[in-house]
C-alpha positions as CSV (number, residue, x, y, z in Angstrom):
1,X,18.0,-45.3,33.4
2,X,17.9,-41.4,33.7
3,X,16.4,-39.1,31.1
4,X,17.1,-35.5,30.8
5,X,14.9,-33.4,28.8
6,X,15.8,-30.0,27.7
7,X,14.8,-27.4,25.0
8,X,11.7,-25.9,26.2
9,X,10.8,-22.0,26.1
10,X,8.1,-19.5,25.2
11,X,7.3,-18.8,21.5
12,X,4.6,-17.1,19.5
13,X,2.1,-19.0,17.8
14,X,3.3,-20.2,14.5
15,X,6.7,-20.7,15.7
16,X,9.0,-23.8,16.2
17,X,10.8,-25.4,19.2
18,X,12.9,-28.3,19.5
19,X,13.3,-30.6,22.6
20,X,15.8,-32.8,23.3
21,X,16.1,-36.1,25.7
22,X,19.2,-37.7,26.9
23,X,19.5,-41.1,28.1
24,X,22.2,-42.2,30.4
25,X,22.9,-45.2,32.8
26,X,21.9,-48.8,32.0
27,X,20.4,-49.5,28.5
28,X,18.5,-51.9,27.3
29,X,18.1,-54.0,23.8
30,X,15.0,-53.0,23.2
31,X,12.9,-50.3,24.1
32,X,10.6,-47.0,22.7
33,X,11.0,-43.5,23.8
34,X,7.7,-41.4,23.9
35,X,6.7,-37.8,24.4
36,X,4.2,-36.7,26.5
37,X,2.7,-33.5,27.6
38,X,0.4,-32.3,30.7
39,X,-1.4,-29.0,30.6
40,X,-2.4,-27.4,34.1
41,X,-5.7,-29.4,35.4
42,X,-5.2,-31.9,32.5
43,X,-3.9,-35.7,32.5
44,X,-0.7,-36.4,31.0
45,X,-1.6,-37.1,26.8
46,X,0.3,-38.8,24.4
47,X,2.3,-36.7,22.0
48,X,4.2,-39.2,20.1
49,X,6.5,-42.2,20.1
50,X,9.5,-43.8,18.2
51,X,11.0,-47.1,18.4
52,X,14.6,-47.4,19.3
53,X,15.5,-50.3,17.1
54,X,13.9,-49.3,13.8
55,X,13.0,-45.7,14.1
56,X,9.5,-46.3,13.9
57,X,7.3,-43.1,14.8
58,X,3.7,-42.8,15.9
59,X,2.0,-39.5,16.6
60,X,-1.2,-38.2,18.3
61,X,-3.8,-37.1,15.8
62,X,-3.5,-33.3,17.4
63,X,0.1,-33.4,16.4
64,X,0.6,-35.4,13.2
65,X,2.3,-33.2,10.4
66,X,3.5,-30.3,13.0
67,X,5.8,-32.5,15.2
68,X,8.5,-34.7,14.5
69,X,10.5,-37.2,16.6
70,X,14.1,-38.3,15.6
71,X,16.8,-40.2,17.3
72,X,20.4,-40.0,17.3
73,X,21.6,-43.5,18.5
74,X,25.4,-42.4,19.0
75,X,24.1,-39.9,21.3
76,X,21.4,-42.0,23.0
77,X,19.1,-38.8,22.4
78,X,15.6,-38.6,21.1
79,X,14.4,-35.4,19.7
80,X,11.0,-33.6,19.4
81,X,10.9,-31.1,16.2
82,X,7.7,-28.8,17.0
83,X,6.8,-26.8,14.2
84,X,3.5,-24.5,13.5
85,X,3.0,-24.5,17.5
86,X,-0.3,-23.6,18.5
87,X,-1.5,-22.0,22.1
88,X,-3.0,-25.3,22.9
89,X,0.5,-27.0,22.6
90,X,1.3,-25.3,25.8
91,X,2.2,-27.7,28.7
92,X,5.0,-29.7,30.2
93,X,6.7,-32.0,28.2
94,X,8.0,-35.2,29.3
95,X,10.0,-37.8,27.8
96,X,9.3,-41.5,28.9
97,X,11.5,-44.6,28.2
98,X,9.5,-47.9,28.0
99,X,11.2,-51.4,28.1
100,X,10.5,-53.8,24.9
101,X,9.5,-52.9,21.5
102,X,5.5,-51.9,21.7
103,X,5.1,-48.4,21.1
104,X,2.5,-47.8,23.6
105,X,0.7,-44.4,24.1
106,X,-0.2,-45.0,27.5
107,X,1.9,-43.2,29.9
108,X,1.6,-45.5,32.9
109,X,3.2,-48.0,30.7
110,X,6.4,-46.4,30.6
111,X,9.1,-47.2,33.1
112,X,11.2,-44.4,33.2
113,X,10.4,-40.2,32.9
114,X,12.6,-37.1,32.5
115,X,12.1,-34.2,34.6
116,X,9.7,-32.3,32.0
117,X,10.4,-29.1,30.0
118,X,8.1,-26.1,29.7
119,X,6.6,-25.0,26.5
120,X,4.7,-22.1,26.3
121,X,2.8,-20.5,23.1
122,X,1.2,-17.4,23.2
123,X,-1.3,-16.3,20.6
């Protein structure tokens, strides 16, 4: 499975960005797609996750109400809509795929990763 993330950029606080993650190659019957981010000098942290089968989503408290994950099954793509962005959202954002149905929040439990896309929010 190959994951291609895109859509990062620079915005001012309060702005919006939409990240995309396109999956290609071998697919599995059951998997989840997660978004994580990593700021300089910090560990990779969970942002949100979506179950491919039914669209169930779960978010980190820090982004709940501001970020929304969706999927397009026809395009094998997942999206992260980020609104009301804050400077502390600045990080490299990664999409990951985990085989199975459990919507894990642990990055080490993911099997495949995209290359990451930079999001910079200025105050």
